[in-house]
N, C-alpha and C positions, 0 to 999 in steps of 0.2 A: 537789285535785280539778278537774276540768273543770266549767267554768260549767254549772249547770242548772237555769238560768232558761228559762222556758217557750220553747220552739222557737228556743233560741240554740244554735249550735256554729259551728264553723270552717268549715262548708260551707255557710253562709247565702249564698243566690244560687245557688247551685250547681242548677239546675233545667234538666231536658231543652227543648230544643227540637223540636217535634213538626211544624216546617214541612215537612221532606220529606215528611209523609203529606198534612197539610192547613195551609193558613195559620190556620186558629183553628177554634171550634164554630161560629159562624155562617159559615164558607167555603162560598159556594154549590156548590162543587165536590163536597160530600158529596152533597147530594140531586141533583146531575146524574149524579153517578157511580151512584148507587141507580137512577136513573129509566133511564138506559142499560142497567145489568144488568139489569133487568127485561124492558125489551125485547129484548134479547139472549138471555135466557132462555126469554123465550118463542118466539123464532125457532129456538134450539136444540130445545126441545120439539118445535115443527112438525116440523122436519127428520127428527130423530132418534128419535122416538116409534116403537116397532114396529120397527125398523129394526136393532137389536141382537141380540135374542133370536129370530134366525130360523135356519129349518134350514141348518146347516154353519156358522152363523156370519154375521156382517158380513165384507165383504172388509178384512183388513188396513191397507189403506192409510185405507180411511174410518172405520176404528176410532181411526186416529192422528189424523185431522182432527177427531174428535167429542172425542178427547182433548185435544187442543190448545186447542179452544174451551172445554172445560168448565173445565181447569184456568187459563185466562185468565178466565174468568166468576167461579170462584171466588175469584182472586186480587182482581178488583175488589170484590167484597162485604167480602173479609175485610179490605182496606185501610181500608173505613171503619168496620168492627166493631173492628180494633185501635186505631184513634184513639179512637174513643169510650171503649174500655176503659181506655185510657192517660189520657186527661183525666180520667174518674172516679177513677181510682187515685191522681192527682195532686192531686185535690181533690173529695172526694163531699161536702163540706159545701155546695157552690152547687148549688142546686137544678137549674139550667140542664144540669149536666154528667151528673147522672141521668137527665134527661129525654132528653138527646141519646143516652144508652147505651141507653134503653128504646125509643127511637122508631127507632133504627139495627137493634136485635134485632128489633123488628116487620117493618121492611122487608125485612131479610136473609131471614126465615122466609117472608115472601112471594113473594121471588124465588125461594128455594131449592126451594118445593113445585112449581116448574117443572121441577125437575132431579133430584128423587128417583126419578123412571121410570128414570134411566140405569142408577145402580147396580144397582137390582133387576133390570133386563133383563140386566145383566152376569151376575147371581148366578142367573138362570134358564137359562141356556147350560149344556148338558151339560158335565161335566169332558174330555171329549176334546177337544171343540171350542175350550173356552175354555183348555186347556193349549196347543193347537195356534197360537192367536191369541196368547197373551203370549209365546211363544218364538218369534215372527215378528220378524225384524230391522226391519220397518216399524215396530214399536211398542217399540223397544228402550227408549226413553227413560221408558217408562210402564210398563215390565215389573213391577218391584217392586209398583206400585200395584196393578196388576191381579190379581197374585197373592196378596198380602194381604187385598186385599177380599174374596177368594173365602173366607176363613176366616171370615168373619162369615154364609156361606148359610146355616147352622142358626139363626140369631138374628135374622134380618132379617125383618119382618111384611110383610104387603099393604101396597101404595102408600096406600090412603086410612089405614089405621092409623097409619104412619110420617109423615104428614101431621098427623095428630091430636098425635101424641105432641110433634110439633117445635113444633107451634102452643102447646099449653099448657105447655110447658117456662117460655114466656117468663112467665108468673104462677105458675109451681110452682118447680121447683129453681134456675132461673137468679135468679128474684126472690128467695128466701130467700137462696141466696149473696149477692147485691147487699146485702140488708138486714143480713146479719151482717157486711160490710166496712164499711157504713156506720156501726153501732153500734161498734164497735171505733175506728174512725177518729176519732169524735166523742167517746169516751170518755175522762174524765179521771178522774187518781188525784191523791189528796190524801195527799202525804208529807212528812214531816218531814226537812228537810236542816241541819244545824247548829243545831238546836233553832227552825227557821222552817218552818211548814207551807207547800209549794208545791202547786201543781196541775200535773202534768205528762201528757204523753202517754204512750200504752202503750210506744212506744220508750225515752222517757227513763227510764221507771220501771223498764223491764227492763235498762236500762244500768248500773242503780244495783246491780243481784245483782252485778255485778264490781267493785265498791268495795272495797279492801282493809279498810274499819273494818266488824266484825262487826254493830255495832249498826246501820249504816247500811244494809247487807243486811238484817237484821231488818225495819228500818224499811220498806224498799222493797217487802219480800214482803207484809207485815202490808197496808200502804196499797193496794198492787195487788190483793190478796184481797178487801179490802173493797170497792173498786171494781168489781171483777167480780160480787161478791155482789149489787150493786144491779142489776145485768142478768141474774140467774141464771133467771129464769122466760122472758124472752125469748130468751137464747141457749141455753138447754135446747129451748124449744119449736122454735126452726128445726133445732138438731142432730137431734132426733127427727123432724122432718119429711123432712129431707134422708134419713137412713137408712130411713124407711119408703118414700120415693120411690125410692130404689135398691133396695130389695127389691122393689117391684111391678115396675120396669123389668126386674129379674133373671128375675120370673116370668114376665111377659108374652114376653119373649125367648129363655126357655127356659135360662139359663144355670146350671150345675149348684152355683156357688157365689158370693158375694159379690165373690170375688177376679176370676171369670173374664174380666169384661169388661175389666178392668186389663190382665190378662194378654195379652191378644188385642191391645190397643193398644199393649204393651211389647214384643209379639213373642215372649213368653217363656212356656215352659209351666210347668204347677202343680208338676211335679216337681223343676223346677230353682229354684222358689220356696221349697218346702218342705223343699229341701237348705239353703238360705240360711238358713232360719228357724231349723233344725237347728244347724247352725253355729253360730250366734248364741246360741242359747239354750244351748248348750254350753259357751258362754264366760261366761257370768255371772260365775262365779267370777273372772274378770279383772278385771270393772267392781268388784267388792266389794272386791278386793286392792287396786286403784287408790283407792278411797274411803278405805279404812283407812291407806294409806299418805298419803294427802293429810290426813287427820285428824292422824297422827302429824307431819307436816311443818308443821302449823298449830298446833300443841301444844293440840290438841281432844279430849277426851275422846270426843264424840259429835259428828259431821257433821251439821247439817240440811240440809233441803233447800235453805236459801237459801244454804248454803257451797258448794254443789256448783262454782258458779263463781269462788269465791274465788280472787284470783290468790297466787301463792307467794311474792310479795316484796311489802311494803307501800309501795314506793316506784316501783310500774309506773307508766312514762311514759305520758301523752298522747299523742296524734298527730295533729297537724291536718293538714287536707284536703290542703294543699299538699304534706306530706311524704307521706302516702297516695298520693297521684298519683304522686310519684317511686319510692316504692318499688314499686308494682306494675308501672310500667312498666318499670322495670330488671328485675326477677323475670321477667317474659315475656319480655322481649329476650335475657335470660341464657339463658332456655332456648330459644327460637328467634327469629331475628330478624323472621320474618314475623309471628308472634306479637305481637311487641312493636309493630310498625307497626301491627295492628289495635286493640291496646290503647291506643294514642296517638289512633287516631281517636276512638274512645268518649270518651277524656279532652279532646281538644281540639275536638271538635266537637257537644258539649253532648248527646249521646246517655246520659247519665246524671243521673239525678235524686237528688240527695245529701242537700238541705236536709231541716231539720224545719219542719214547718208544720201548724196546724190543717186537718183534714179529710183529710190523706193517708193512704193506707193504709199501715199497719204492715209490718213485716218487708223482705222483699227477695225480685225476681224479675229475670229476664232475660226480656224479650218478643221474640219471634222476628219479629213484624209480619208481612209479605208478603215472597217472594224478591225481588221488584224493590228493597225498600226495606231498610236495614240495620235490626240490634235495636235495642232500648231497654232499658236498665236503671233499676230503682229500689232505693235504699238508703234508710235513715234513719241519717244518719252522725251520732255522738254522740262522735268525738275518742277512743274507747277503740281499743285494739289490736285488739280482736277485729273491731272494726268494718271494719280493714284486711283482713281474712282474708274478710269478708263480701264486699267490693267484689273482693277477687281469685278468690273463688267464681263470683260471678255474671259476672266477665270471662271466666272459662274455658267458661262458658254461651254467652255473648256471642260468642267467638271460632267455638264451634261453629255456631252459627246464623247467624253472619256468613258462614261459609267452604260 
């Protein structure tokens, strides 16, 4: 069995280098960029407010100029936001990282209040004018943005209302989402391993659910459940608050169902989603057959919840970080040389954070950051074969975002 001592794995020391965004949390460039962004946003508002929603629409060339500046402004804001989010995800136990995230969010909101008018004026244009402008060759690089933004027309509120919602989100849904991440990142689970109780992080505890020894899986499940029960009241409150917040947003914006806003973001219709759900539900029997087969394979009369991830063999090998690097690099290279090269950049240039450590967010994600910078990937590597699949999965997103 791989070492389960707290915060120990072969990926120790494998942490991302965020210097391509900023030199560090104290980098004065963060504040300087936000100051410059505020000045640019105020100048943008002064120049373009009232110039978009006019009879016949703004001239295509002028619209292209506005969109170019609007895009650059958003990238400057998002660069600071991306950095603050990544720093906090890597270590939420350090109070300064949470303070940085909150400060950047508040500055971002203050800057964006000077930009909200732009999208609202675009939505005010009659369809005929908007269609003509979006189709003009002068704005070709922004056509998709212009067309997709129009789909939100029935759901956008007045400018004062939009500003209020954006400002309140910093102490509402965004704050509760951050609290959830911090609670789970700091949570410890007491699990017995080889007759000795150990304190583990969420990721280490979940990794034991893949252990070949059933008693160890059961112990991991029991310990993880007990640990979560200690946070039940807080986690339930967070969940219910976010559900109600989403419900209120849907009502204020006139969305017909809880899925509608996500469907718009995903550029997919509810009919397609319903078809997908229907197909998945019609295949429930496949899952049932799979688990019955797995129980037979493992020699069990009944498969319990903690047996779902049990390996088919009791001697499944571990896979250290160096071996993982080689496997995923070769897999992507065999698929496509360019994909392999991009994966090599992630692996060789410290764009991946893989080690286990206190305060680090659980799970895995690939963050696209901003177009002028590359993505960053976070995983919690525990030397299991499934972790290799997780790294490969996130690299798939990373390649997409990189390109």
